[in-house]
Steps between C-alpha positions, in 0.01 A plus 500: 500500500519795736694500829174474695370215285822309560485567875132414527537176307713386792323676790150418374593134457608478863189678623294274277646198674375648831150536356512143371616371839222687679224387264645149483503478878133599515405252229679212678323583823170525317565160339538347845210695652350184654780492754561874531360733760519832319429754775545860387851613602697331218250605231525861624878472502493367144285794383746740667800336329326493165411869510852589603635295207279698262626819663859392435418448134362853490805639680731340244327700227506824694854487640705297250363587158758779448787326681816426300617145452734395776578155651450651844136563424461139392653392835269736693201365313614142565531560878162676523311247289670202671401636843140529377514148357587362846194676644270375227627141519439477874159667509325166439622167640652233283233238433615153400324174433695336786309463821167585348337442836687797646282805556625842393407810697573820314470712815768286664715547190451877523625512858792272421626699200369857536844634611666380178221617269451844651872538558581430135222733374630774732860441387408514131310822547777650713750437217279698262465780753875508551552515124257793471679673784837463329357627171357804683844573648660469159239704311261745672238430231443158663403664826165592340398135541526540875162668547338520847256227390784271395691562824186424703441186298861379545483559877162326532607209284830456680351521852209264425711246312767493770232471765332213317837328470638536849226599752453224761129569556277328244231765521759769417628293205147458363427869544818598316418260212146645466629861503775447243270291277229770522760762402620305197140431393421870537786583272364259239151645531646846461689394186186337363297817553767695307471250215123535488520879515745501205249315282561219255821482303508505123433173316782349291516629148 
């Protein structure tokens, strides 16, 4: 087992729990759909969190695959993944069988918990950015990751996520959510177009 495989067996497990929590939350809400008013804010938030989780998995491959084994990296991975787990676990409300007559409004849930969800997503991303900054200071080769497009994306993501978390005006919050979600979706479309342009990969021998 390589150093990266050992690290990722731990980091990937923690991120996987976040995915399970997000999907499980949606399935529980869907199961109780008769008493749920879905709206559109919480579903959009869930899509945003899911895409960012996938991005974190991609970042683990890009940034950690050549890292040496060190307990500090395990601790950093634990803190980042745990922060994301909190965001994923709060994205959807807890649905229980008790009080089945109680109606659940997902838009109300969004407004009640958006600071925690967006705040945790921002914090997890900020830790990765800080790590990349420290690596760039230690080794100039890492500075090549800080392209103008990446810097623009970091600033846009940080501003929109912080605005969605803490802005008092609801229209501003919704606008920030739409912008940051559109940006993350654009990145996925861009990655998909690169995959299509590269053609099909070789079949297994």
